C-alpha positions in Angstrom: 110.6 105.9 111.4 107.9 104.8 108.8 108.3 106.1 105.0 106.3 106.6 102.9 105.2 104.6 100.3 105.2 107.0 97.5 108.4 107.7 97.9 110.0 104.2 97.5 108.3 104.7 94.4 109.6 107.0 93.6 112.8 106.1 94.3 112.5 103.5 92.2 111.7 105.4 89.2 114.9 107.6 90.2 116.7 104.8 89.7 115.2 103.6 86.5 113.4 100.7 87.9 110.1 100.8 85.9 109.4 97.1 86.0 109.5 97.1 89.9 107.3 100.1 90.2 104.0 98.1 89.4 104.7 95.2 92.0 106.1 97.7 95.2 102.6 99.9 94.6 101.0 96.6 95.4 102.9 94.5 97.8 104.4 98.2 99.8 102.0 99.0 102.6 101.3 102.3 102.2 103.7 103.2 105.5 106.8 101.2 105.0 108.7 100.5 108.3 112.8 99.7 106.8 113.5 97.7 109.5 110.1 95.7 109.9 109.6 95.3 105.9 113.2 94.8 104.8 112.8 91.5 103.3 110.2 93.3 100.9 112.6 96.4 99.9 115.3 94.0 98.9 112.6 91.9 96.6 113.4 95.8 95.0 117.1 96.2 95.5 116.5 98.8 98.0 118.8 98.6 101.3 116.8 99.4 104.6 120.3 101.8 105.8 121.1 102.6 102.5 117.5 104.5 102.1 117.4 107.1 104.1 120.5 108.7 102.7 118.6 108.3 99.4 115.4 109.6 99.9 114.5 113.4 100.2 114.3 115.3 104.1 115.6 111.8 105.7 118.9 112.4 105.6 121.3 112.8 108.4 119.6 109.8 110.9 122.1 107.2 111.6 125.4 107.3 112.3 
């Protein structure tokens, strides 16, 4: 499942990770695949497994 980069940017902002926002804007693709891009997400302190529960509309998928 792909996640829009804007949702990840919003998540970083909500966590107060403003220093990472600009980097994420330039380094992440427009559509992020949590499995394929797990190394990029890790750079920003985001665990791909946790991502599904933290972004509205994506929770409830993994079991």
